[in-house]
C-alpha positions in Angstrom: -32.8 5.2 4.0 -29.7 6.8 5.4 -26.0 6.2 4.4 -23.6 6.4 7.4 -20.0 5.6 8.0 -18.7 4.0 11.2 -15.1 4.9 12.2 -12.7 4.4 15.1 -11.9 7.0 17.7 -9.5 5.4 20.1 -11.6 2.5 21.6 -14.8 4.2 20.6 -17.0 4.0 17.5 -18.3 7.1 15.8 -21.3 7.1 13.4 -21.0 9.9 10.9 -23.1 11.1 7.9 -26.5 12.5 7.5 -27.8 11.1 10.8 -30.5 13.8 11.4 -33.3 11.5 10.1 -32.2 8.8 12.5 -31.4 11.0 15.5 -33.9 9.2 17.7 -32.4 5.8 16.8 -28.9 7.0 17.5 -30.1 8.1 21.0 -32.0 4.9 21.5 -28.8 2.9 20.8 -27.0 5.0 23.6 -25.1 7.4 21.4 -24.0 10.9 22.4 -23.7 13.6 19.8 -20.2 15.1 19.6 -20.1 18.1 17.4 -16.3 18.1 17.5 -16.3 14.6 15.9 -19.3 15.5 13.7 -20.9 12.2 14.7 -22.5 10.0 17.4 -20.0 8.5 19.9 -20.4 5.0 21.3 -18.3 2.6 23.3 -16.5 0.3 20.9 -18.2 -2.7 22.6 -21.5 -1.5 21.1 -20.1 -1.5 17.6 -21.7 -4.9 16.5 -25.1 -4.0 17.9 -25.0 -0.6 16.1 -24.1 -2.1 12.8 -26.7 -4.9 13.1 -29.5 -2.5 14.0 -28.6 0.0 11.2 -28.5 -2.7 8.6 -31.7 -4.3 9.9 -33.5 -0.9 9.5 -32.3 -0.8 5.9 -29.6 1.8 6.2 -26.4 1.7 4.3 -23.3 1.3 6.5 -19.7 1.9 5.5 -18.0 0.1 8.4 -14.4 1.4 8.8 -14.3 0.6 12.5 -11.1 -1.0 13.7 -10.8 -1.9 17.4 -7.5 -1.4 19.1 -7.5 -5.1 20.0 -7.4 -6.1 16.4 -4.1 -4.5 15.8 -2.4 -6.0 18.8 -0.2 -9.1 18.4 -1.7 -12.4 19.5 0.3 -14.9 21.5 2.6 -16.9 19.3 2.6 -14.4 16.5 5.5 -12.1 15.8 5.0 -8.5 16.9 4.8 -5.8 14.2 6.4 -3.3 16.5 9.6 -1.7 15.3 11.0 -2.3 18.7 10.6 -6.0 18.5 13.5 -6.6 16.0 16.7 -8.1 17.3 19.1 -5.2 17.4 22.5 -6.7 18.5 24.6 -3.8 17.2 
């Protein structure tokens, strides 16, 4: 089985590692090889499907993907932005 890492690239997910043995699976899941990223590029919306399939096939996945939406403030929660502080000086 193959060990891979899934990381964020903007809104996209990149599958990295020794993916040559699973190249056909990466293509089947809709990935595009990007030599500059040294990995398979997917829309972030496909992240859950990719993780599920890789694990189902017995591969080891180090999931470090963080969607941009997960870092945004939710309504009713304070913003973590440095510009949100009350600066009355």
